[in-house]
VOZA-127543 format. One line per 5 residues: number of its first residue (from 1); their letters; for each residue x, y, z of N, C-alpha, C. Coordinates in steps of 0.001 Angstrom, whole numbers, plus 500000, padded with zeros to 6 digits. Example, Ala and Ser with C-alpha at 12.3 -4.5 7.8 and 13.67 -1.06 7.14 Angstrom:
REM residues 2
1) as) 513190 494310 507800 512300 495500 507800 513200 496700 507800 ~ 512850 497750 507080 513670 498940 507140 512900 500030 507870
This chain:
REM residues 194
1) xxxxx) 501016 498392 500048 499867 499963 499888 500926 500955 500245 ~ 500953 501838 499041 501699 503599 498785 501241 504156 498965 ~ 502285 505423 500016 501709 506516 500425 500509 507389 499217 ~ 499459 507819 499756 498852 509202 498783 498364 508234 497957 ~ 497935 506999 498337 497203 505897 497100 495856 505788 498050
6) xxxxx) 494660 505982 497336 493515 505326 497285 493114 503878 496858 ~ 492920 503049 498099 492102 501662 498079 490736 501022 498071 ~ 490185 500509 497649 489342 500065 497857 489399 498296 499004 ~ 489077 498997 499787 490029 497110 500941 488433 496714 501108 ~ 488238 495038 501498 487424 494117 501636 487862 493246 502344
11) xxxxx) 487265 493086 503040 487787 491341 503379 486308 490718 503956 ~ 486053 489204 504516 484639 488138 504599 485027 487457 505404 ~ 483994 487127 506258 484503 486276 507435 484787 484945 506318 ~ 485217 484357 507485 486154 482801 507629 485252 482303 507366 ~ 484969 480979 506176 483966 480386 506043 482438 480762 506565
16) xxxxx) 481320 480345 506816 479873 480806 506582 479570 481887 507884 ~ 480899 481885 508534 480934 482848 510123 479997 484538 509762 ~ 479875 484845 510477 479389 486836 510766 480858 486715 511805 ~ 481134 488251 510970 481726 489419 511784 481507 489836 513050 ~ 479957 490131 512305 479137 490635 513180 477833 489892 513855
21) xxxxx) 478107 489634 514625 476756 489284 515600 475464 489964 516078 ~ 476361 491286 516828 475421 492004 517805 475798 493801 517547 ~ 474610 494435 517802 475583 495413 517675 476506 496233 517813 ~ 477140 495632 519424 477891 496093 520114 479380 495460 519778 ~ 479084 494652 518288 480698 494186 517602 480738 495270 516367
26) xxxxx) 479722 495936 516142 479378 497054 514668 480556 498331 515407 ~ 480073 498348 516435 480578 499952 516898 481484 499441 517643 ~ 482267 498337 518400 483532 497570 518565 484536 497649 517047 ~ 484553 497666 516459 484631 497731 515470 485412 498989 514650 ~ 484564 500075 514270 485095 501232 514189 485529 501463 515186
31) xxxxx) 485731 501485 516540 486453 502254 517719 487804 501506 517026 ~ 488005 500533 517344 489850 499700 516780 489876 499947 515892 ~ 488781 500390 514652 489867 500877 513307 490236 502204 513343 ~ 489632 503346 514010 490160 504351 514652 491356 504215 515190 ~ 491254 503250 516242 492451 503305 516901 493695 502807 516185
36) xxxxx) 493398 501835 515807 494518 501377 514666 495178 501818 513205 ~ 494496 502327 512985 494043 502875 511512 493966 504504 511303 ~ 493739 505636 512381 492912 506656 512082 493988 507687 511747 ~ 495504 507102 512040 496477 507837 512054 497079 507309 510747 ~ 496311 506567 509851 497714 506217 508900 496776 506007 507045
41) xxxxx) 495391 506225 507636 494904 506442 506294 493615 507017 506780 ~ 492777 508290 505263 492314 508525 505535 490600 508111 505185 ~ 489579 507998 505241 488530 507028 505509 487539 508007 504425 ~ 486943 507288 503675 486269 508377 502508 484725 507558 503064 ~ 484951 505917 502565 483270 505311 502747 484307 504087 503555
46) xxxxx) 482985 503512 503721 482691 502475 504470 481657 501504 504437 ~ 481185 500464 504839 479786 499696 504848 480241 498266 505436 ~ 479421 497945 506576 479791 497101 507751 478409 495938 507730 ~ 478715 494984 506764 477583 494404 506814 477866 492675 507575 ~ 476829 492056 508100 476995 490552 509475 478141 489933 508858
51) xxxxx) 478625 489795 507051 479781 489063 506874 480720 489254 506357 ~ 480772 490368 506235 481855 491258 505106 481698 492939 504755 ~ 483067 493471 504761 482935 494776 504653 483600 495485 503962 ~ 483311 497106 503693 483810 497670 502783 484449 498734 503195 ~ 485854 498914 502502 486183 500224 502808 486449 501550 501717
56) xxxxx) 486159 502368 501507 487845 503239 500617 488184 504314 501216 ~ 489530 504017 501127 490489 504423 501786 491785 505210 501289 ~ 492851 506499 501727 494042 506953 501204 494861 506343 501982 ~ 496153 505755 501548 497136 506136 502576 497676 507144 502666 ~ 497890 507939 503972 498473 508670 504544 499514 508873 503728
61) xxxxx) 500449 510900 503099 501306 510374 502414 502503 511468 503459 ~ 502149 511705 504979 502930 512298 505890 503058 511110 507014 ~ 502959 509676 506542 503427 509067 507339 504869 508329 507562 ~ 505463 508466 508366 506968 507931 509072 506800 506483 509100 ~ 508073 505781 508199 508233 504716 507649 508366 503714 506827
66) xxxxx) 507915 504925 505874 507372 504379 503964 508949 504770 503373 ~ 509685 506038 504640 511219 506022 503738 512193 504407 503841 ~ 511982 503185 504775 512560 502250 505051 512067 501492 503638 ~ 511077 501765 502884 510896 500748 502081 511151 500902 500712 ~ 512523 501146 500435 513128 501791 499737 513395 499923 498656
71) xxxxx) 514009 500135 497461 514302 498583 496897 513529 497969 496187 ~ 513806 497216 495812 512860 495883 495450 511894 495117 496201 ~ 512577 494857 497224 511445 493699 497797 511128 494882 499241 ~ 509485 495035 499227 508889 495935 500176 508472 494804 501347 ~ 509240 494087 502390 508068 493609 503106 507459 493862 503316
76) xxxxx) 505848 493611 503620 504832 493986 504250 504543 494147 505721 ~ 505494 493885 506724 505146 494012 507422 506274 495688 508511 ~ 507227 496272 507193 507690 497039 507303 506699 498182 506489 ~ 505850 498574 506283 504797 499033 505669 504041 499578 506942 ~ 503498 500602 507193 502791 501083 508234 501412 501124 508013
81) xxxxx) 501176 501152 507039 499667 501196 506299 498551 499500 506502 ~ 499518 498686 505926 499695 497021 505693 499721 496547 507684 ~ 501076 497128 508630 500799 496500 509579 499280 497470 510149 ~ 499094 498560 509966 497849 499051 510543 497037 497961 510162 ~ 496576 497503 509548 495607 496986 509396 495718 495367 509640
86) xxxxx) 496665 495241 509253 497056 493638 510162 496805 493368 511997 ~ 497649 494663 512548 497450 494810 513824 495558 495002 514293 ~ 494703 495825 513293 493419 496101 513351 492923 494557 513096 ~ 492903 494046 512241 492155 492633 512535 492348 491612 513385 ~ 493987 491616 514016 494349 491100 514906 493880 491225 515904
91) xxxxx) 493366 492732 516066 492828 492641 517642 491112 492765 517694 ~ 490636 493145 516432 489412 492582 516638 488946 491189 516322 ~ 490079 490090 515927 489558 488807 516140 489922 487923 517243 ~ 491085 488426 518040 491144 488495 519551 489879 488997 520410 ~ 489287 490181 520147 488118 490117 521065 487076 489111 520812
96) xxxxx) 487012 489167 519526 485635 488199 518619 485847 486992 519714 ~ 487110 486278 519989 487007 485124 520079 487314 484824 521512 ~ 487462 485855 522316 487328 485781 523668 485659 486011 524096 ~ 484883 486868 522751 483562 487245 523150 483038 486041 523465 ~ 483384 485370 522329 482565 484086 521412 482868 483027 521589
101) xxxxx) 484004 482080 522361 484404 481412 522891 484844 480826 521854 ~ 485572 481641 520726 485751 480811 519150 487400 480649 519231 ~ 488143 480079 518379 489252 480387 518133 489561 480154 516674 ~ 490493 480507 516488 490967 480413 515216 490905 482152 514513 ~ 490889 482295 512782 490697 483011 512161 489253 483711 511941
106) xxxxx) 489325 484823 511988 487801 485241 512515 487397 485682 509981 ~ 488822 486443 509975 488566 486781 508549 489129 485466 507441 ~ 488999 486001 506756 489801 485512 505374 491485 485866 505173 ~ 492180 484781 505322 493819 485409 505878 494035 486525 504948 ~ 493943 486818 504014 494995 488072 503265 493802 489092 502888
111) xxxxx) 493263 490278 503038 492725 491356 502766 492193 491588 501682 ~ 491553 491800 501090 491551 492708 499375 491591 494144 499471 ~ 492764 494675 498347 492699 496019 498294 492779 496300 496877 ~ 492284 497088 496252 492627 497448 495243 492734 498949 494897 ~ 493688 499083 494111 494686 500860 493956 493266 500887 493095
116) xxxxx) 493432 502421 493851 492096 503346 493105 492938 504427 491787 ~ 492886 503814 490305 493300 504386 489267 493102 505637 488339 ~ 491780 505261 488738 491255 506867 488219 489559 507553 488679 ~ 489650 508677 488256 488083 509016 488790 487160 508253 488446 ~ 486688 507671 487642 485493 507240 487464 485807 505515 488284
121) xxxxx) 486788 505452 488592 486460 503960 489407 486013 504764 491085 ~ 486944 505997 490939 486625 506508 492786 485395 506345 492684 ~ 484405 506979 491898 483453 507519 492201 482361 506135 491817 ~ 482305 505187 491168 481811 503765 491291 481971 503167 492502 ~ 483192 503155 493164 483292 502387 493776 482497 503181 495437
126) xxxxx) 482926 503976 495617 482084 504969 496375 480721 504467 496821 ~ 480075 505050 495386 478849 504332 494903 478678 502876 494977 ~ 478922 502005 494722 479104 500168 495334 478949 500152 496475 ~ 479853 500906 497495 480411 500189 498837 478885 500578 499291 ~ 478387 502121 499144 477220 502396 499879 475344 501506 499260
131) xxxxx) 475600 501025 498343 474858 500083 497457 474814 498814 498289 ~ 475924 498443 498936 476250 496550 498666 475144 496263 500121 ~ 474851 497188 500807 473640 496145 501815 472283 496050 500962 ~ 471735 496528 500272 471148 496444 498887 471613 495146 498192 ~ 472548 495108 497771 472909 494157 496412 473124 492705 496778
136) xxxxx) 473223 492767 498635 473359 491011 498986 471768 491216 499799 ~ 471170 491607 499976 469469 491756 500089 469714 492224 501678 ~ 470045 493071 502603 470242 492809 503804 468965 494105 503752 ~ 468600 494914 503129 467846 495863 503945 467543 496646 501690 ~ 466389 496985 501332 465675 497425 500475 466521 498453 499636
141) xxxxx) 466688 499730 500860 467032 501083 500428 468471 501360 501152 ~ 469698 501500 500805 470796 502427 500601 470587 502795 502030 ~ 469244 503774 502271 470211 504299 502920 469855 504832 504205 ~ 468611 502975 504067 467933 502930 505472 469590 501978 506096 ~ 470711 501616 505427 471601 500775 506298 472520 501539 507391
146) xxxxx) 472358 501097 508843 472790 501680 509841 474131 501897 509535 ~ 475192 500686 509156 476384 500943 509147 477409 501246 508183 ~ 476780 502204 507881 477802 502544 506235 477779 504359 506482 ~ 478532 504468 505601 478979 505717 505542 477777 507368 504973 ~ 476888 506432 504041 476110 507369 504524 474971 508530 504662
151) xxxxx) 475181 508075 506149 474601 508771 507006 475212 509489 507404 ~ 476387 509524 507744 477452 510716 507964 477434 512024 507246 ~ 477610 511497 505494 477288 512034 504573 476115 513010 504088 ~ 474979 512448 504608 473737 513457 504984 474038 514263 506168 ~ 474164 513913 507068 474521 514843 508160 475968 515335 508137
156) xxxxx) 476214 516531 507448 477370 516735 507257 478017 517624 508564 ~ 476984 517981 509408 476739 519212 510959 477409 518213 512000 ~ 477074 516683 511704 477588 515857 513037 478995 515361 512784 ~ 479358 514892 514233 480935 514754 513954 481498 513524 513290 ~ 482255 513102 512875 482305 512022 512173 483899 511796 511701
161) xxxxx) 484523 510339 512256 485701 510200 511424 486527 510113 509858 ~ 485382 510433 509205 485480 510697 508125 485959 511809 506965 ~ 486799 511958 506215 487287 512640 505369 485964 512961 504745 ~ 484910 513875 505105 483895 513938 503789 484216 515316 502794 ~ 484831 515921 502609 485611 516699 501661 486080 516359 500711
166) xxxxx) 487122 515470 501011 487400 514538 499528 486567 513929 498313 ~ 485189 514329 498389 484449 513576 497291 484232 514268 496398 ~ 484522 515714 496696 484740 517196 495999 485636 516848 494985 ~ 486726 515921 495033 487864 515625 494094 487138 515274 492692 ~ 485375 514523 493182 485027 513030 492338 483609 513537 492160
171) xxxxx) 483249 514442 492683 481361 514778 492714 481492 516303 493234 ~ 480530 516786 492324 480799 518044 492647 479125 518503 493665 ~ 479454 518224 494445 478565 517682 495659 478369 516894 496549 ~ 477259 516364 497475 476360 516032 497722 475353 515273 497037 ~ 474748 516621 496076 473588 516412 495661 474022 515535 493978
176) xxxxx) 475235 515997 493470 475583 514989 492349 476068 513760 492959 ~ 476462 513183 494039 476558 512211 494622 474890 511199 494574 ~ 474265 511836 494903 472642 511266 495437 472559 510783 494111 ~ 472070 512201 492564 471832 511710 491277 472790 510789 490459 ~ 473846 510706 490973 474822 509713 490460 474092 508168 491231
181) xxxxx) 474182 508183 492386 473700 506428 492736 472406 506335 492030 ~ 471691 507473 492023 470640 506812 491118 470752 506854 489636 ~ 471460 507357 488895 471469 506782 487971 472103 505329 487394 ~ 473628 505177 488670 474174 504571 488175 473858 503116 488993 ~ 472939 503049 489514 472161 501754 490829 471898 500453 490120
186) xxxxx) 470921 500502 489249 470902 499073 488862 471995 498657 488027 ~ 472844 499794 487216 474316 498896 486915 475340 498286 487684 ~ 475555 499256 488984 476272 499072 490256 475871 497915 490395 ~ 474278 497619 490870 473816 496321 491648 474269 494961 491146 ~ 474468 494899 489364 474988 493853 489018 476420 494373 488838
191) xxxx) 477573 495065 489258 478706 494706 489341 479062 494280 490171 ~ 480181 493591 490226 481264 493592 490894 482629 493260 491145 ~ 482103 494319 492422 483988 495059 492500 484427 494026 493861 ~ 483836 493040 494399 484512 492243 495268 485741 491130 494437
């Protein structure tokens, strides 16, 4: 994961388990996410669903530690962003294992990360993340899914850990986001970014 680069990050529960079993799990996930990654990435969008999640993030370019990643071989454990995600997943897994008296990996081993390379890809990923609960049948209307960043964007006066201003690099304000969502909703429902 490179400094200054945006990524679509997603992961799924190991097997048929759920990552989130009750409301408190969602809150704890976001709390631990902020603890381990709040200084490492800017978060632009998220959606947490019972068995998987999606994030749209930008790796901060002002991080220390990237200077050690010169040369052809870049070991993941030296990368501050990868280390932050690894520590975050381990922390959350240990807490869930303790809480529910389970053992082993909660997540599929390697989290997926797709670099965002162009404006259209950023827009589509942002919209896709918010449509995901509808795509997977958790709700009929994406605006009603409680565990996504859509609410934070609709309520800009409420505090949030999101970087809500960054989307103006890709959309002409919140009305444009809503228009694009309605225009592309059907197409994105059939698209697979996972």
